[in-house]
N, C-alpha and C positions, 0 to 999 in steps of 0.2 A: 715681511718689505713694504715700507709705504707703496704705492702706486696713485699714478694721476686720477685715478678713479675710488679712491678713498675717501675723498670728501664728501659721496654720497650718505655712506655712513656714520654722518659728525650729527651727536643727538646731545641736546643740554641733558644732564640729568633730572628727574623728578624730584626737586627739594621743596620740603613744607617750606614757606619763608617764614609764615609765624612761628613755628618751631623754630627759627633760624635766629631769629628776633630774640625768641624769650629765651635760646642761651645764651646769643651775648649778652643780653643784661644779667640773667644769672649768675655768670662766671666775672663777667668785668673784661670781656674779651671785644676786639671790633667785629662788626655786623661782619665781615667778610668770615673771621673764624667760626663765627657762632654758623653762618649758612654750610663751613664746611663740615663742621659737626655732625649737623641735620643729613647731612649727606652720606654721614657715617653709620647712620641709624642709631645715634645717643638720642635717646627720646624722653631723658629730662634733666633738668639740670644739677642733679644729684648723680648722673651718669657721667654729666660732661665734666662735671668735680673732676671724677676719678679715672674718667682717662687722661684730661691736661696733667695729670699729679698723681699717676701711679704710686701706688700705695704697697709695702711689702706685704703690708697683710693679705692683701689681695693673691697672696702665695698658696695653694691647697698643700695642705701637711701632707710629706711621702708617704706617709702611715696607710692612704687613700690608696696607694696604688696598688694593685695584683700582688702577690708573692711578696712584699717588703717584709714582714714582720720574718718569714724564712728566712729571708737573704740577709737578712743584718742577723740574725742569731748565728746563722752557718758563718756570716763574715767574723764578729768575735769572738766564734771558736776558734777558728782556723789561727788569726791573730795571739791568740791564749795559748795555744798549745805549739804557735813556731810555724806553722805551716807554712811551705812556697805557694801564695798566691798567682796562679796566673792571669794576666788581663790583656784580652783579645779583643782587638777593637779592628774596626773596617778601615781601608784605605782612603777613605773622602774625608772631607774636612768634620763633618761629625762624629768619625769614630776617633779620629786623631786626638782632636782637641776634647771628647768623654775619656778614652783612652788616657792623658796627661791630665784630667783632674783625680781620677782615680788612683792613679802612681803617685800624685802627689799627695796626697790621702792619705796612700796607706804610706808611704815614706817619713810622713809626717808622725805616724802613728808606731813608729819603730817594726811595721810589718814586714817580714820577708816577702815581695811582688819583682815579679819578672813582669815583662810585657810581648806582647807579638803581633803584628801588623803583615797582615799575608800579604804575598808579593803578586799581584794582579795575574803577572806573567806567567810563574810558575805556579800558583798556587789555586788564585780561582776567587772568586769570593765567596763572603762568609766563612763556614767549617769547614774539614775536610781532614784529609790525612794528615796534613800539615797540622792541625790544631794537637790531631795526638800524637805526632812526635815530638815539637814544640814542648806539650805537658811532659812528656816523658823525659827529655831532655832538662828541663829545669827544676825534676822533681817535684812538679806542682799536686798539689790536689784538691785543688780546687782554681777552676775556671771562670771567669765572669767577663761574659763578652757583652762589646757595646756598638750599637747600633746592627747586632746580628744576631742570628740564633733560633730564632722563634721558628725560622720554617726546616731547623738543622737537626730530622728526628734522627737519620741513620748517625752521625757523628758525635751527636751528645750520648743516644743509645750506649756507643761504641767505650765511650770516655766514662761512664757509668761500669760497663760490666768487668772498666780497668780498676776500679776502684777510685776514678777520680769524679767528682759533683762540681756542676757546673751551677752557675747563674747567670740567666739570662739579664739582660735590659737591647731594650728595643723600642721599635716604635712603628715594623714596618705591619701591614697587616696578617693577620694569622693566618697560616694554610686551610684551605678545606678539610684535609686530614685532622690525623691525631698530631697532637701537639711533640715535643718532643720531652725523655722527663730526667728536666733538670729538678734542683733541689726550690730552684724557684725560680718565673717567668715575670719579669719588674716589665709591663708594657701597658699601657695605658689602654691598649686597643685590643685586648683581648675579651673574648665574645661576653663574657661574665664581668669584664670591669664595671665599676661602680666609681670609676675616678672622675670626677667633674670637667673634666678640659683633654681630648683625645688628642689632640695637633700637639703633643709636644714631639719637638724632635732627636736626635738619637742621644747624642752630646746632653742636651736638659735630662734626659732619662736617664743617664750618668750621675749628672750631677745631684739628682732625687737619689737618689741613690747613696751617694756622699751625705747626702743633710742627715738620710735617714739613719745614716752608718753613724754620722756625728752624734745624733740626739740616743744611739743606743747604747754610746760608748760612756754618752756625759749622765744617762739614765734618767732624763727631762728632756721634756719637745725645750726646750733653753740649754742651747747648749754653752759649754763650757766658751771662755772668752779667746783661747788660741783657736778653739775650732771655729768660730761666728767668726773673726777674723779671715781664717782660712776659704770659709764659702763665701765671704763677701767679695775675695778679692777672685774666687774659683768664677763670678757671674762674667768677668771679661770674655773665658771660654765660651760657656754659654751664648753670650752674645753671639761670636762668632760664627758658632754651629746654627741659632736660631736664623739671623740674617743669609747663610751662606745655601742653607736646607731647605730656601725659601717655605717654612710654616705658617699660615695665617698667624700676625700682628695681633692677635684678639685677646682676651682674657690674662693669663700667667705670663704668656707669651711678650707682650706688653711688656707686662713692668721684668721679666728678664731680660727682653734686649735695651727698655731703659737705662737699668741698673746697671746693666752689663756694659753700654758703652762708657757710663762715668768710672766703671771700672779699669776697662783698659785703655781710657785715657791717661787716668795714674798710676796705670800700673809700674811696679819698681822690681817685676819679674824683670830676670835677664831676658828670655828667652821672647817672650813678645814684645818688650822693649826695641829687641835686635830683628822683629818682626817687622815693627813699625814702619823701623827705620828702613829696611830697605823698600818698604813699599811707599814710601815716600810721604809718610802720616807722621813724620816728629818733627811737625815744625810748630807746634803747639794750636793746629786748629782743631775746631770742633768735628769731634766725630762723628758719621752720619754711617747710615745705612750703606749708603751707594757706596763708602770707601770700604766698607766690610767685603760687598758682596763684588767689587768690580776690579780690590786692590788687591786685598787683604788677601782672599778667597782661593784666586787662582794660583796665589806663589803655595800657601798651606797646600792644596792639589799637584802641583807641575812635580814634585819629586815622585808622588804615588805613576804618576800618569805615564812617565818616562822610566823609571827604574824603580824603585821601593818608597813608601808612605814614610819607611823609621824614619828617612831622614829628616821628616816634618817630624815625628814626637824628640827626636831627640832635639833639636831647637825648643819645642814648647816643653821641655821638661828641667831645658839645662839654666842652671843660676850661675854660672859664671859667666860675663859678662863679653871675657876676650872669647870664649867657645862658643857661645850664642852665637855671635856675630860672623866668627868663621862659619858655625854651620846656616847662619841665615843670607848670606854673600853669595856661597854655594845652592842653595834654594831658590835664589835670581838666577842662578844660572838658569840650572832646569827649567825655569818660569821664560825666560829669553828664548830658549830653543824649544820648549812648547809652544809657543805661539810663531814660529817659525814653519815647525813641524803641522800645527794645526793649520795656518794657510793652506800649506800644499795641499794637503788629505780635503780641505774643505772644498778646494777647486774642481779635485775630480770625482768627489761624491756628490757634490751638485750638479754637473755633468751630465750623471748617471739621473741624479734624480728628477732634473727639466724631463727627461725622455720616457718617465712615465705619464703613462695615459689619464683622463682625469679621474677625481674619485670616484666616478660609480664603475671605473674599470680596476683602478689601485687604489682601495679605499684606507690603506694605510703605506707607507712606502720601508718596502722593504726590501732593503740592499744591502751585502754580502760581498765583501775582497779580501784574495788574500794581499797582503802587504800593506794593506789598513792599520796604521795603529793602534792599537788595542787599546793602550792608554788615552785614547783622542776621539775613540770613536761616541763617547756620550757628549761631547761639545757637539761632534757634527750633527750629532740627532738631534740637538735641541736647531741648532742652525736648520740644517730640512725638516723639522716641521715649520718651524717660524715660515722658510717661504712658500714652501708646498703646502700649505693650512691643511697639515692632515697628520696625524699621529706619523712618527718617526722609527721604525727600526733597523736598526745599524749595526751590520756585523763584521769581524773579523775574523777571518777563517786563517785557521794555521791546522795542514793534517787533516784527520778526520774529525777536527771538532769546529764549530763555528763560536765565538762569545760575542754577545752582543748587547745593546743598552739600546734602551726604550726612553724616546721625549714625547708628551704627547701637545695637543691644544687645546683651550680652554672650552669645556664643557664636553669633553671627551676623556672617560676614565678608560687610559692604557693597561690597566691590573686585567681589566676585565677583557679588554680584545687579546691578552697574553692571555690568557686562560684556557681560550679558545683554542687553545694546542697544545692541551696539557695531555699529557702521554708521547708529546712527540719531540719536545725538549726535555733534557734531562737534568735542568734544573732554573729554578726560576723563580725570581719574584720583585714585591716592592711594591708602589702603591701608584694613584692614580695619574699624577703627574709624569714619573720617572719610574721603569723597572730595570730589571736586566735578565738577561735569560742565556742558556749555552744547551745548543742543539747539534746531533750529529751530522756532519757535512753533506753526507748521504741526504737526511732530511728536511736541507731546506727549502725545497721547490714545494714537499709534503707541510711543511709549518706554513709558509707561505700559503697554502688556499685555506689553511684552515684558518689565520688571523683574517685575511678579506672576508673569507664568509661569515666570521664571527663578527668582522666589523661591517657587513653589510646586515646582519643579525640583529645589531644593535642601532645602526644608525641606513635606514634604508633609503636605497640609492644610492650611498655614498655622498649623503651629504649633511655635511658639518658649518653649518650656516656661521656667516663670520659673527662676530663681534664688535658691536657699533663702539663709535671713540665718544666716551661717553666725558661731557664736558661740567666740572664744575662750576662756571661762574663766568660769565664776559668780564674783563677788567679793560677801560681804555688804558691805551698804553701809556701815558703821562703819569697811573697810578702805577703801572708796576715801578718803585720804587726800592731802594734800601727796607727805606722805614717800613713801607704794606708788609714786602715779602719777611722780614724777620719778625714780625708777627705771627707767623707762622710757624716757629719755631716750636709753638704750643703742642705743636698736631706728630710735632714726629716722637718716637723713630719711626719713619717712610716703611713701609715693606710689603709684605702679601696681605692682602687685604685690609689696608690700611698705604695706598698707594699716596706719591705726591699727588696733591690736586695739580687739575688740568685746566686751562682757562684758555678762553680765546680771546683773541682784540682785531677789530677789524680796521681795514680800510686804513691799515699803515703804509711806508711803504721802501724800499731798498732805501739805503743813503750811501752807500758803495757797490761795485758788480761783486755780484758772490765767488768766492773761490771752492774747488774741490779740493780738497785735501785727504792726509792717512796714504799709508805704504802702502793700501789697494786703491787707494783713490777712489773709495766708494763713499766719501761724504762731503759735506758740504759747510764753510762756514758762512755767514751772514753778517751786514751789519744792519738793522733796520731801524728806523724813526718815525715817529709821526711830530711835525714840527723839527723842535731843538731835541729832544729827549731821543738819543739813541742805546742802542742795544746791542750784544753781542748775541749770536744764535747759532751753535750747531744742529745741525741736519742729518742723524747719523744714518747712514746706509738709502740715503735720498740723491747722489749727485747722477743718477739717470734721469732726475728729473730737474738739472742744470737749465734747459733751450725753454722751461716754462716761466722763469723769471726773466722779467726785462724792468730797467730804469724806467723809473715813474711813474708805475700802471698800480692801481691796488694790489692789494696784498690781504688775506684775511690767514691769520696764524692761530694754530690752536699749540702750545705749549706746556713743558711744567719749567719748573725754576732752577736754578741749579745754581751754586756755589765756586767759584774757580779760583784757589789759593796756588798764585806764583811769587815764588821769593819773596814771602811773609808779607802777601798783601792780598783780601779775599774780595773779587769782585761778582755782582749779579750779574748772569748769565741767563740765559732760555734754551732749555732742551726741545727745539719742534718734533712735535708727533705728524704735523703734518700742516699742510697749506694748500690755499686756492687762490688762483689769481682772478680777475677778474670780481663777476657777482658772486658773493657771497653763499656758499650752501645753505644758511641758516633762514637767511632772508627770504 
């Protein structure tokens, strides 16, 4: 949350101006775009051209992924022999989109396919007894995981003993111990992986398996036309997963996101069209990464947070427009209910979180409560981490177990801290920014002590230095026009490690008194002017700073641009990241 003293951390990004000028000239872009390319550590005109015009040729061959040859050979055998193949996904965006890709492809190939998404309330995360039951119920002899499985040694061993093969597709860090005895583990993060890029999301790894299978079925690297069309359309699902899993938009992730947004915009798939409609994105606007992260993603996740994510997969694989719309409206009902419940739980947990001591005493926010909704603790953990500026471990207690979610802060590896409690929690895993765990209720205090100790070992004194607010460029407020900002479209899509540029405009004024807005009255809406030039600005979470603002006084604003579409009209707006009154902190 922004505070009045946050302006002490404003810092102009150190950018090679000469390089920026060279990049602008070499690509025919405005000087501002050249500067922003340099800020993204683009070092040559050739690299700049590749950045501005992502090329399918930059995607890595799926055969380079570990286990791919074994996985596709086993899949082809299963299809030819008429075996039942069970797609076993996770209940988040990554898992549901990846599951949908594989289900749709196997149906296209006339394979016998079933699918299973764990219920987080009755089954827990990833593989477990439910996996074995589902495989036996469906008669599956091959199980394919999506976004899970790398750490599922016990269950996959039991499946093997029952004569059921498993192919793992995953992107989580491998465990420190033995890997499960799967036919193949397709994961770019395996210790012996030579794949050129390790930061794919789970949905993208599933897409790579789909691509590899298409090559195997075709018998060539260039797949047959119907499968090429399928893969091009499937990029829509990959884009959703890529944005929502917050993987870095570098290397092939940028290519997948770029073309995936195009595929989603023009999709004819009934389920995706219904999803866009209930998300308010079917009005012809250009789809951007923030639309996916803030509008599509929460709706995909909502059913799994409150009941079962099977409802999400039903939408994503539906080809009937009427059925898809009916299912999508149900998804929207889940999302409305989720927001109401989330607001109540956040208030309760934040009240407890604010009573924790300083990071030197409580280096992580470990909180557990009975009655806290298990499907919402991950969202609340993110809110706590953001508010307290420390990793948050938030758990739901039910009987003799507590199931928790972990969210971190920049520069802190939450998975390393979690592993400090190995032997205490019964299940756990994830990655640096987010993880999950299950711990016996009686061992909560023991786990808290272990997490504190590990966090203090990694960060002595519990010091998590705040990240400065890096500013890419100063713009005169009169320059912040549609024409100027539209030039920045060449840098999209924005996302992790390619965030929308941050600007500062100095010595502006309020054009009218600010307004406090939002259901929880936590945001502000401002109208900012310089001379006759005015723009609307939103200041999320800054209502507590209302009294700092005064008509007629100098104001210095740090912001990102945004486009607001309402009733078919799109207008430029600002999203304030911080502001300062009086003297500018950078002067």
